[in-house]
C-alpha positions in Angstrom: 2.9 50.9 3.1 -0.5 49.6 2.1 -1.7 46.5 3.9 -2.0 44.4 0.7 1.2 45.4 -0.9 3.0 42.1 -0.2 0.1 39.8 -0.9 0.6 37.0 -3.4 -1.2 37.7 -6.7 -4.6 36.1 -7.1 -5.3 33.3 -9.5 -7.3 35.8 -11.6 -4.4 38.2 -11.7 -2.1 35.4 -13.0 -4.6 34.3 -15.6 -4.8 37.9 -16.8 -1.0 38.0 -17.1 -1.1 34.8 -19.1 -3.8 36.2 -21.4 -1.7 39.4 -22.0 1.3 37.4 -22.9 -0.6 35.1 -25.2 -2.3 38.0 -27.0 1.0 39.8 -27.5 2.5 36.6 -28.9 -0.4 36.1 -31.2 -0.1 39.7 -32.5 3.7 39.3 -32.7 4.0 42.3 -30.4 6.9 42.8 -28.0 6.0 42.3 -24.4 7.6 43.7 -21.2 6.9 42.2 -17.8 8.9 42.4 -14.7 10.8 39.2 -13.5 8.2 38.3 -11.0 5.4 38.4 -13.6 7.4 36.1 -15.9 8.0 33.7 -13.0 4.2 33.6 -12.4 3.4 32.9 -16.0 6.0 30.2 -16.2 4.7 28.5 -13.0 1.2 28.7 -14.5 2.2 26.8 -17.5 4.3 24.2 -15.5 1.3 23.5 -13.3 -0.8 22.9 -16.4 1.9 20.7 -18.0 2.3 23.1 -20.9 6.0 22.8 -20.9 6.6 24.1 -24.4 4.7 27.3 -23.6 6.7 27.6 -20.4 10.0 27.4 -22.3 8.7 30.0 -24.8 8.1 32.5 -21.9 11.5 31.7 -20.5 13.2 32.5 -23.8 11.4 35.9 -23.9 12.4 36.5 -20.3 16.0 35.7 -21.0 16.1 38.1 -24.0 15.0 40.9 -21.6 16.8 39.8 -18.4 19.9 38.1 -19.8 21.8 38.4 -16.4 19.1 36.7 -14.3 20.2 33.2 -13.5 16.7 32.1 -12.5 15.4 31.8 -16.1 18.4 29.7 -17.2 17.9 27.4 -14.2 14.2 27.1 -14.7 14.6 26.2 -18.4 17.3 23.6 -17.4 14.8 22.1 -14.9 12.1 21.7 -17.5 14.5 20.3 -20.1 15.9 17.9 -17.5 12.5 16.6 -16.6 12.0 16.0 -20.3 15.3 14.0 -20.3 17.1 16.6 -22.5 20.1 16.3 -20.3 22.9 17.8 -22.5 20.9 21.0 -23.1 20.0 21.2 -19.4 23.6 20.9 -18.3 24.7 23.6 -20.7 22.1 26.0 -19.3 23.2 25.2 -15.8 26.7 26.2 -16.7 25.4 29.6 -17.9 23.4 30.0 -14.7 26.3 29.1 -12.5 28.4 31.8 -14.1 25.7 34.4 -13.2 25.0 33.0 -9.7 27.5 30.4 -8.4 25.6 30.2 -5.1 22.2 29.2 -6.5 21.5 25.9 -4.7 18.9 24.9 -7.4 21.7 24.6 -9.9 23.3 21.8 -7.9 20.0 20.1 -7.2 19.1 19.9 -10.8 22.6 18.8 -11.8 22.5 16.1 -9.1 19.1 14.9 -10.4 20.5 14.6 -13.9 23.4 12.5 -12.6 21.0 10.4 -10.6 18.7 9.7 -13.6 21.8 8.6 -15.5 22.9 6.3 -12.7 26.0 8.3 -11.7 25.4 8.2 -8.0 28.8 9.5 -6.9 28.7 12.4 -9.2 25.2 13.2 -7.9 26.5 13.0 -4.4 29.5 15.2 -5.1 27.2 18.0 -6.4 25.1 18.0 -3.3 28.1 17.8 -0.9 29.7 20.8 -2.6 26.4 22.7 -2.4 26.2 22.0 1.3 29.5 23.8 1.8 28.1 27.0 0.3 24.5 26.8 1.4 23.6 29.4 4.1 19.8 29.1 4.3 18.2 26.4 6.5 15.6 25.7 3.8 18.3 25.1 1.2 20.2 22.8 3.5 17.1 20.8 4.2 16.4 20.4 0.5 20.0 19.2 -0.1 19.8 16.5 2.6 16.5 15.4 1.0 18.4 15.1 -2.3 21.1 13.0 -0.5 18.3 10.7 0.7 17.1 10.4 -2.9 20.6 9.3 -4.0 21.0 6.7 -1.3 17.4 5.5 -1.8 18.1 4.9 -5.5 21.0 2.6 -4.4 18.8 1.0 -1.7 21.2 2.1 1.0 18.5 2.6 3.6 20.6 3.2 6.7 22.2 6.1 4.8 18.7 7.3 3.7 17.6 7.4 7.3 20.7 9.4 8.4 20.1 12.0 5.5 16.5 12.4 6.5 17.5 12.9 10.1 19.7 15.7 9.0 16.9 17.3 7.0 14.4 17.0 9.8 17.0 18.3 12.3 17.3 21.4 10.2 13.5 21.7 9.7 11.5 19.7 12.3 8.3 20.6 10.4 9.5 19.3 7.0 6.5 17.4 5.7 8.5 15.6 3.0 11.2 14.7 5.4 8.9 13.3 8.0 6.7 11.4 5.5 9.7 9.8 3.9 11.3 9.0 7.2 8.2 7.1 8.2 8.1 5.2 4.9 11.8 4.2 5.3 11.2 3.0 8.9 8.2 1.0 7.7 10.3 -0.6 5.0 13.1 -1.7 7.3 10.9 -2.1 10.5 13.4 -0.2 12.7 10.7 0.9 15.0 12.8 1.3 18.1 15.1 3.7 16.3 12.0 5.6 15.1 10.6 5.9 18.7 13.8 7.3 20.0 14.2 9.8 17.2 10.7 11.1 17.3 10.5 11.4 21.1 13.6 13.6 20.9 12.1 15.5 18.0 8.8 16.1 19.9 10.7 17.6 22.8 12.1 20.1 20.3 8.8 20.6 18.4 5.9 19.4 20.5 3.3 20.7 18.0 4.6 18.8 15.0 1.6 16.6 14.2 3.7 14.5 11.7 6.3 13.8 14.4 3.5 12.5 16.7 2.0 10.6 13.7 5.3 8.8 13.0 5.7 8.0 16.7 2.3 6.4 16.6 3.3 4.3 13.7 6.5 3.2 15.4 4.6 2.2 18.5 2.1 0.3 16.4 5.0 -1.5 14.6 6.2 -2.6 18.1 2.6 -3.7 18.9 2.5 -1.1 21.7 -1.0 -0.3 20.7 -2.1 1.8 23.7 0.9 4.1 23.2 0.2 4.2 19.5 -3.4 5.4 20.2 -2.1 8.0 22.6 0.3 9.4 20.0 -2.5 9.5 17.3 -4.7 11.3 19.8 -2.1 14.0 20.0 -2.1 14.3 16.2 -5.9 14.8 16.3 -5.6 17.3 19.1 -3.1 19.4 17.1 -4.9 19.0 13.7 -8.4 17.6 13.9 -8.7 17.6 10.1 -5.8 15.1 9.6 -7.8 12.2 8.3 -4.8 9.8 8.3 -4.7 9.9 12.2 -8.3 8.7 12.4 -7.6 5.9 9.9 -4.5 4.8 11.8 -6.4 4.9 15.1 -9.0 2.8 13.5 -6.4 0.3 12.3 -4.9 0.0 15.8 -8.4 -0.5 17.3 -9.1 -3.2 14.7 -5.8 -5.0 15.5 -6.8 -5.0 19.2 -10.1 -6.6 18.3 -12.1 -3.5 19.3 -14.2 -3.3 16.2 -16.9 -0.9 17.4 -14.1 1.6 18.2 -12.5 1.1 14.8 -15.8 1.8 13.1 -16.1 5.1 14.9 -12.6 6.2 13.8 -13.2 5.1 10.2 -16.5 7.0 10.1 -14.7 10.2 11.4 -12.1 9.7 8.6 -14.8 9.3 6.0 -16.3 12.7 7.0 -12.9 14.3 6.4 -11.8 12.4 3.3 -12.5 12.3 -0.4 -14.3 9.0 -1.4 -11.7 6.4 -0.7 -12.2 2.7 -1.6 -9.6 1.4 0.9 -11.2 3.3 3.7 -14.7 2.0 2.8 -13.2 -1.5 2.7 -11.7 -1.1 6.2 -15.1 0.2 7.5 -16.9 -2.7 5.9 -14.5 -5.2 7.4 -15.1 -3.8 10.9 -18.9 -4.0 10.4 -18.4 -7.6 9.3 -16.5 -8.4 12.5 -19.5 -7.3 14.6 -21.8 -9.3 12.3 -23.6 -6.2 10.9 -23.5 -7.6 7.4 -26.0 -5.2 5.9 -23.9 -2.1 6.8 -20.7 -4.0 5.7 -22.3 -4.4 2.3 -23.4 -0.8 2.1 -19.8 0.4 2.5 -18.5 -2.2 0.1 -20.9 -0.9 -2.4 -19.6 2.6 -1.8 -16.1 1.3 -2.6 -17.4 -0.2 -5.8 -18.9 3.2 -6.8 -15.4 4.6 -6.4 -13.8 1.7 -8.3 -16.2 -0.5 -10.3 -13.4 -3.0 -10.8 -12.6 -3.4 -7.1 -12.5 -7.2 -7.0 -11.8 -7.4 -3.3 -15.1 -5.5 -2.5 -17.1 -8.1 -4.5 -15.3 -10.9 -2.7 -16.1 -9.4 0.7 -19.7 -8.9 -0.2 -19.8 -12.6 -1.0 -18.2 -13.4 2.4 -21.0 -11.5 4.2 -23.6 -13.5 2.3 -21.7 -16.7 3.1 -21.9 -15.8 6.8 -25.7 -15.5 6.4 -25.8 -18.7 4.4 -27.4 -16.8 1.5 -25.7 -19.0 -1.0 -27.1 -17.7 -4.4 -26.1 -14.2 -3.5 -22.7 -15.3 -2.2 -22.1 -17.2 -5.5 -23.1 -14.2 -7.6 -20.7 -11.9 -5.7 -17.8 -14.5 -5.8 -18.3 -14.9 -9.5 -18.0 -11.2 -10.1 -14.8 -11.1 -8.0 -13.4 -14.1 -10.0 -14.3 -12.4 -13.3 -12.2 -9.4 -12.3 -9.3 -11.5 -10.9 -9.4 -14.9 -12.5 -6.3 -16.3 -10.8 -7.0 -15.3 -7.2 -7.0 -18.5 -5.2 -9.0 -17.1 -2.3 -11.8 -16.0 -4.6 -11.8 -19.3 -6.5 -11.8 -21.3 -3.2 -14.7 -19.2 -1.8 -16.7 -19.8 -5.0 -16.0 -23.5 -5.0 -17.0 -23.8 -1.4 -20.3 -22.0 -2.1 -21.0 -24.3 -4.9 -20.5 -27.3 -2.6 -22.9 -25.8 -0.1 -25.6 -25.7 -2.8 -24.9 -29.2 -3.9 -23.3 -28.2 -7.2 -20.4 -30.5 -7.0 -19.4 -30.6 -10.6 -19.0 -26.8 -10.7 -17.0 -26.9 -7.5 -14.8 -29.7 -8.9 -14.1 -27.6 -12.1 -12.9 -24.7 -9.9 -10.8 -26.9 -7.6 -9.1 -28.4 -10.7 -8.2 -24.8 -11.8 -6.9 -23.9 -8.3 -4.7 -27.0 -8.4 -3.3 -26.0 -11.7 -2.4 -22.6 -10.3 -0.7 -23.9 -7.2 0.4 -27.5 -6.7 2.7 -26.6 -3.8 -0.1 -26.0 -1.3 -1.1 -29.2 0.4 -4.6 -27.9 1.0 -5.2 -27.7 -2.7 -4.4 -31.4 -3.0 -6.9 -32.2 -0.2 -9.6 -29.9 -1.7 -9.2 -31.5 -5.1 -9.5 -35.0 -3.6 -12.5 -34.0 -1.6 -14.2 -32.5 -4.7 -13.6 -35.8 -6.7 -15.0 -37.7 -3.7 -18.1 -35.5 -3.6 -19.0 -36.3 -7.2 -18.4 -40.0 -6.5 -15.2 -40.2 -8.6 -13.6 -42.3 -5.9 -10.8 -43.6 -8.0 -9.5 -40.1 -8.8 -10.0 -39.0 -5.1 -7.8 -41.8 -3.8 -5.3 -41.3 -6.6 -4.9 -37.6 -5.6 -4.5 -38.5 -2.0 -1.9 -41.2 -2.8 0.1 -38.7 -4.7 -0.2 -36.1 -1.9 0.9 -38.8 0.6 4.1 -39.3 -1.4 4.7 -35.5 -1.8 4.0 -34.7 1.8 5.5 -37.7 3.5 4.4 -38.1 7.1 1.4 -35.8 7.0 -1.1 -37.2 9.5 -4.1 -35.2 8.0 -3.8 -37.1 4.7 -4.0 -40.5 6.4 -7.0 -39.3 8.4 -8.8 -38.1 5.3 -8.1 -41.3 3.5 -9.4 -43.2 6.5 -12.7 -41.3 6.4 -13.1 -41.8 2.7 -12.4 -45.5 3.0 -15.1 -45.8 5.8 -17.6 -44.0 3.6 -17.0 -46.3 0.6 -17.3 -49.3 2.9 -13.6 -50.4 3.0 -13.2 -50.7 6.7 -9.9 -52.6 6.5 -8.1 -49.8 4.6 -9.9 -47.2 6.7 -8.5 -48.7 10.0 -5.0 -49.1 8.5 -4.9 -45.4 7.5 -6.3 -44.4 10.9 -3.5 -46.2 12.6 -0.9 -44.6 10.3 -2.3 -41.2 11.2 -2.3 -41.9 14.9 1.3 -43.0 14.7 2.4 -39.8 13.0 0.3 -37.3 15.1 -2.2 -38.6 17.6 -3.5 -35.1 18.5 -4.9 -34.5 15.0 -7.3 -37.5 15.1 -10.3 -35.2 15.9 -10.2 -34.4 12.1 -12.0 -37.7 11.4 -14.9 -36.8 13.6 -15.1 -33.3 12.1 -15.5 -35.0 8.7 -17.9 -37.7 9.8 -19.6 -37.5 13.2 -21.0 -41.0 12.8 -17.5 -42.3 13.5 -17.9 -41.2 17.1 -20.2 -44.2 17.5 -17.9 -46.7 15.7 -16.5 -49.2 18.3 -13.6 -50.2 16.0 -12.5 -46.6 15.6 -12.7 -45.8 19.3 -10.9 -49.0 20.2 -8.0 -48.2 17.8 -7.7 -44.6 19.1 -7.6 -45.9 22.7 -4.7 -48.3 21.8 -2.6 -45.3 20.7 -3.6 -42.9 23.5 -0.7 -42.2 25.8 
């Protein structure tokens, strides 16, 4: 036997088969290919989403190989994906007559029932198929289908059990392990995941995805050192698996070890296609170590990937805010707001930047918009009152605080803010009354008045009142 006899056909060979078929069709000539060649032509068209052409090839193949169940099943699969369920079911009946043990028949039929919301019928198909399946690969696929059915019903404990069965049959099942991790993340059953994956690793110690899932489970339990150990095994098994570097970076970031997180993210960048989220993570780590220039460089890389990435513009603004470069901060925040006009974080950052440049009217306009978007957040009431006060609309400032006081009954911070405002407009009597009310509600928060106005540290009346309420 020659060495290359069992090799898969090259892409060029498949393209040549497709060309031969299309030329024969164009000339209305009869063509004769063996079954494998037809399968390759059909797969070529499927991969290129040329489903009508794929069906045409299947029809020609069926005319020549009328006793081959594969072509009936393949046509049923394509029609089912196009939601032509009745035609697909009829073809599956024909296919089952020819090969009653073809597991794909039951998988496609189950999918049709699932698409139509008939969960029990879908499950019945798979459960019957499990009784006749002999190949481990088929059994794994069937349990993955069971997981699909239960996931559609949001029965996540059953999803987990079905995935365990699939992985038990094929410990290297990429789909099974990826979906198991997703399901655990969704339900935060990290202890269960640790136990399962530790047992799986004993059976398959070189499964990088099992180690990867174990790392995620440890991270979910905030056992960060163990998570890093697990991810290091992933990298040792497959040093091209970029997700392991990203997750290691995430764990280091969560531990406050930002230099280490940067190193992992940079390794991931070398292995990955341009990825805006990865650039963002890298930028945030650089921001944490106050390397704002490098942070901006990675944020700009993210914007190249996605010119509408509003969070990147916002974070650029934050780096300029940290450097007190207010015009540049305002420009970046404005671009973020333009892309996402109702994001309160972006609007608040822009308003604060305007305040820092003395542009009180612009800040007030934004705080009014924020207040319209969310009246349930107490801080929005305080910000709006402060904005009115900054533009010397004292009546509106006190009106907003009065309404906030009624809405958030017993909030010491509102009394303290009113006290400071009354001092600043020269109404010492009302200022001291509100100071006392704040001290009665929560003495420990009284430092707020000094944060707002350091001059009050030298006000004898203020200090005397505070001493009266000190325990």
